[in-house]
C-alpha positions in Angstrom: 61.5 80.4 135.5 58.2 82.5 135.2 55.6 82.1 132.1 57.0 85.0 130.3 60.8 83.8 130.6 59.8 80.2 129.4 57.8 81.9 126.6 61.1 84.0 125.5 63.2 80.8 125.7 60.6 78.8 123.6 60.8 81.4 120.8 64.5 81.4 120.9 64.4 77.4 120.6 61.9 77.7 117.7 64.2 80.3 115.9 67.3 77.9 116.6 65.5 74.9 115.2 64.3 76.8 112.1 67.8 77.8 111.4 69.0 74.5 111.9 66.4 72.9 109.4 67.4 75.6 107.1 71.1 74.5 107.1 69.3 70.9 106.2 67.6 72.2 103.1 64.1 72.8 104.6 62.1 76.1 103.8 59.8 77.8 106.3 55.9 77.8 105.3 54.7 78.8 108.3 55.6 79.7 112.1 53.5 79.3 115.3 50.2 78.5 113.8 47.4 78.6 115.9 44.2 76.5 115.4 41.3 75.5 117.6 42.9 72.3 118.4 46.6 73.6 119.4 49.5 75.3 118.1 52.2 74.1 115.3 55.3 75.9 116.0 57.1 75.3 112.7 55.8 74.2 109.3 58.7 73.8 106.8 59.1 72.2 103.3 61.7 70.3 101.4 61.0 69.0 98.1 57.7 67.0 98.5 57.6 67.0 102.1 55.9 69.0 104.4 57.0 68.8 108.0 54.7 69.9 111.0 57.4 70.6 113.8 56.7 70.7 117.4 59.8 72.2 119.0 60.9 71.8 122.7 63.6 73.8 124.4 64.8 72.6 127.8 67.4 73.8 130.2 69.4 70.7 130.2 70.2 68.1 127.7 68.8 65.4 130.2 65.5 67.2 130.6 64.9 66.5 126.8 64.2 62.8 127.3 60.8 63.7 128.9 60.3 66.9 126.8 57.6 65.0 124.4 55.1 62.5 125.0 52.2 60.8 123.3 49.8 63.4 124.7 51.7 66.3 123.2 51.9 64.6 120.1 48.6 63.7 120.0 47.5 67.6 120.2 50.1 68.6 117.6 48.4 65.8 115.4 44.9 67.4 116.2 46.3 70.8 115.0 47.6 69.4 112.0 44.7 67.7 110.9 42.9 71.1 111.0 45.3 72.7 108.6 47.1 70.1 106.6 44.9 70.8 103.5 46.1 74.6 103.7 49.8 73.6 103.4 50.0 70.3 101.1 49.1 69.9 97.7 48.9 66.9 95.4 51.2 63.9 96.2 53.1 65.9 99.3 54.1 63.5 102.2 53.3 65.0 105.4 54.8 64.4 108.6 55.2 65.4 112.1 58.7 65.8 113.5 60.0 67.3 116.8 63.2 69.1 117.3 64.6 69.0 121.0 66.8 71.9 121.8 69.0 72.6 125.1 72.1 74.9 125.8 75.5 73.2 124.4 74.2 70.4 122.6 73.4 69.9 119.1 69.7 69.6 118.3 67.8 66.4 117.9 65.6 66.0 115.0 63.1 63.1 115.6 61.9 62.6 112.0 57.8 61.4 111.6 57.5 61.3 115.4 54.0 60.5 115.1 52.7 57.7 113.8 49.2 56.6 114.8 
């Protein structure tokens, strides 16, 4: 798969993750937030919780097992640190979640995936 096709599939994965989370009561605050430290795929809110969500799309469910690692989570955490003050207010709870998606399987939502 070339870079353009991978980007296209990634965007589709982000849209699917967004809708899955909306069905769970989450509201979109921002999409594809770029910072000097990296990108945050989705920022969503449910009540007093703000979730910064890394979305990983793979061709097979088996490939999801290695889609996220400490290095990638550390980059997301650095990006979150740069912009968290923009999206959180008062006593909001902040967390970094991961959504893993592949064809023909339900999304896997890893809640609070980064805990340094």
